[in-house]
VEXZATOR-791502 format. One record per residue (C-alpha): x, y, z. Coordinates in steps of 0.5 Angstrom, whole numbers, padded with zeros to 4 digits, always signed. Example, Ala and Ser with C-alpha at 12.3 -4.5 7.8 and 13.67 -1.06 7.14 Angstrom:
+0025-0009+0016;+0027-0002+0014;
This chain:
+0062-0058+0022;+0064-0051+0025;+0060-0046+0022;+0063-0039+0020;+0061-0033+0025;+0054-0031+0024;+0057-0023+0023;+0061-0026+0017;+0055-0029+0014;+0051-0023+0015;+0056-0019+0012;+0057-0023+0006;+0049-0023+0004;+0049-0016+0005;+0055-0015+0000;+0052-0020-0005;+0046-0016-0005;+0049-0009-0006;+0055-0011-0010;+0058-0007-0006;+0062-0007+0001;+0061+0000+0002;+0053+0000+0002;+0053-0007+0006;+0057-0003+0011;+0052+0003+0011;+0046-0002+0012;+0050-0006+0017;+0052+0000+0021;+0059-0002+0021;+0066+0001+0017;+0068-0001+0010;+0074-0005+0013;+0070-0009+0018;+0066-0012+0012;+0072-0013+0008;+0075-0016+0014;+0069-0021+0015;+0069-0023+0008;+0076-0024+0008;+0076-0029+0014;+0070-0032+0011;+0074-0034+0004;+0080-0036+0009;+0075-0041+0012;+0072-0043+0006;+0078-0044+0002;+0075-0040-0004;+0074-0033-0007;+0067-0030-0006;+0068-0023-0010;+0073-0020-0015;+0074-0013-0016;+0072-0010-0023;+0072-0003-0024;+0069+0001-0018;+0064-0005-0016;+0065-0012-0013;+0063-0018-0017;+0061-0024-0013;+0063-0031-0015;+0059-0037-0016;+0061-0039-0009;+0058-0033-0006;+0052-0033-0010;+0050-0040-0007;+0052-0038+0000;+0049-0032+0000;+0042-0035-0003;+0042-0040+0003;+0044-0034+0008;+0038-0030+0006;+0033-0035+0006;+0036-0037+0013;+0035-0030+0015;+0028-0029+0013;+0026-0035+0017;+0030-0032+0023;+0026-0025+0022;+0020-0029+0022;+0021-0033+0028;+0023-0026+0032;+0017-0023+0030;+0013-0029+0032;+0017-0029+0039;+0015-0021+0040;+0008-0022+0038;+0003-0023+0044;-0004-0024+0043;-0005-0017+0047;-0003-0010+0045;-0006-0006+0040;-0009-0009+0033;-0005-0005+0028;-0009-0003+0022;-0006+0000+0016;-0009+0004+0011;-0008+0010+0006;-0009+0017+0008;-0015+0018+0003;-0019+0011+0006;-0018+0013+0013;-0020+0020+0013;-0026+0019+0008;-0029+0012+0010;-0025+0009+0016;-0025+0014+0021;-0032+0015+0021;-0034+0008+0023;-0028+0007+0028;-0033+0008+0034;-0038+0003+0032;-0032-0002+0030;-0030-0002+0037;-0036-0002+0040;-0039-0008+0036;-0033-0012+0036;-0030-0010+0043;-0023-0008+0039;-0022-0001+0043;-0014-0002+0042;-0013-0001+0035;-0007+0003+0032;-0009+0006+0025;-0002+0007+0021;-0003+0011+0015;+0001+0009+0009;+0001+0010+0002;+0006+0004+0001;+0004-0003+0001;+0005-0006+0008;+0009-0012+0009;+0005-0016+0014;+0010-0021+0015;+0016-0015+0017;+0012-0009+0018;+0008-0011+0025;+0001-0010+0021;-0004-0014+0023;-0009-0012+0018;-0008-0008+0011;-0014-0004+0008;-0010-0005+0001;-0012-0001-0006;-0011-0005-0012;-0014-0011-0016;-0012-0017-0012;-0010-0022-0010;-0003-0022-0007;+0002-0027-0006;+0003-0030+0001;-0003-0026+0004;-0010-0027+0005;-0015-0022+0002;-0022-0021+0000;-0026-0015-0003;-0029-0010+0001;-0031-0004-0003;-0031-0004-0011;-0029+0002-0015;-0035+0006-0018;-0032+0012-0021;-0037+0018-0022;-0036+0026-0023;-0037+0031-0017;-0037+0038-0016;-0039+0043-0011;-0047+0046-0012;-0044+0053-0013;-0040+0050-0019;-0046+0046-0022;-0050+0053-0021;-0045+0057-0025;-0044+0051-0030;-0050+0047-0031;-0049+0040-0033;-0054+0035-0035;-0050+0029-0039;-0043+0027-0040;-0041+0031-0046;-0042+0037-0042;-0036+0035-0038;-0032+0037-0044;-0033+0044-0043;-0031+0045-0036;-0025+0045-0032;-0023+0037-0030;-0019+0036-0024;-0014+0030-0025;-0012+0025-0020;-0005+0021-0022;-0008+0014-0021;-0015+0015-0023;-0016+0017-0031;-0022+0021-0034;-0020+0017-0040;-0023+0011-0037;-0029+0014-0035;-0031+0017-0042;-0030+0011-0045;-0034+0007-0040;-0040+0012-0042;-0039+0011-0049;-0035+0018-0051;-0028+0019-0054;-0024+0022-0049;-0021+0029-0050;-0014+0028-0053;-0011+0032-0048;-0013+0034-0041;-0010+0039-0038;-0011+0043-0031;-0010+0041-0024;-0007+0034-0022;-0007+0031-0015;-0004+0025-0012;-0008+0025-0006;-0016+0024-0007;-0018+0028+0000;-0014+0034-0003;-0017+0033-0010;-0024+0032-0007;-0023+0039-0002;-0021+0042-0009;-0028+0040-0012;-0031+0042-0006;-0028+0049-0007;-0031+0050-0014;-0025+0049-0017;-0027+0044-0022;-0030+0037-0023;-0027+0031-0020;-0027+0024-0022;-0029+0021-0015;-0029+0014-0012;-0036+0012-0009;-0033+0010-0002;-0029+0016-0001;-0034+0021-0003;-0040+0019+0001;-0039+0023+0007;-0038+0030+0002;-0044+0028-0002;-0048+0026+0004;-0046+0033+0007;-0048+0037+0001;-0041+0039+0000;-0041+0036-0007;-0046+0034-0012;-0047+0029-0017;-0048+0033-0023;-0052+0028-0027;-0053+0020-0026;-0047+0016-0029;-0042+0011-0026;-0037+0007-0029;-0034+0000-0025;-0027-0001-0026;-0023-0007-0023;-0019-0004-0018;-0022-0003-0011;-0020-0004-0003;-0019-0010+0000;-0018-0013+0007;-0011-0016+0007;-0009-0021+0013;-0004-0027+0014;-0007-0034+0015;-0002-0035+0020;-0002-0029+0024;-0001-0030+0032;-0008-0025+0033;-0012-0029+0027;-0018-0029+0032;-0018-0022+0033;-0016-0020+0026;-0022-0024+0023;-0027-0021+0028;-0025-0014+0025;-0025-0017+0018;-0032-0020+0019;-0035-0013+0022;-0032-0009+0016;-0035-0014+0011;-0042-0013+0015;-0041-0006+0015;-0041-0005+0007;-0046-0010+0007;-0051-0006+0011;-0050+0000+0007;-0051-0004+0000;
């Protein structure tokens, strides 16, 4: 049986996914007419209609849906095969991490990691989105969340303990000795970490509304706290250097453990699995030494 041209099948899959010839053309870097022609030839080859126009959109027929799903599956297999062919055991090991985790925890340990594991050829990729280890060229991801995740292996690295921090100067101006004292001082907010969780964990009813400065970057929020702007809710692993250096202090004891945390994530079928596991084991041992 003669198969249709590969380019026609790719055009069908893109048009089906976008429900639009124009958006499919943009994705494939061809003209609208080229996509239309490819699908028209495919319809002639199959002897069946694949799309019908409704208003400004293209509605796929059941035949188009079935074929597009098979093509998508085949393309996924092809992409994995190409990735595997490109991968070699040599070259930099690519580690994905968020900006906050990289700057506040990982960077200070990179020299020891390289010396202890022999993995001097590391490429640190900073990204706050969840890396796709199958298609993004990432070997290890240091991922924040609850875990586990589908299609990858993962193991907890750093648990999530939350506690308030401020600058020494701020504490001198605003003496605080217990959680309730936080109700009278400026609180710095992070869009992903909510003060209400901490207040409830400490047995207090949180304020009805917390206003003031809000941040979507942990590093910037902690820097703001170090400048004496207010009290930040810190994560244990990401604030250790500031606490050690005296830029930040904990005004009083008290922390709340939550379900989220940082995990080491990798693929069980990764071509560089031996190197990946060596780095993973070092990271886990590093946390164990500091516990």
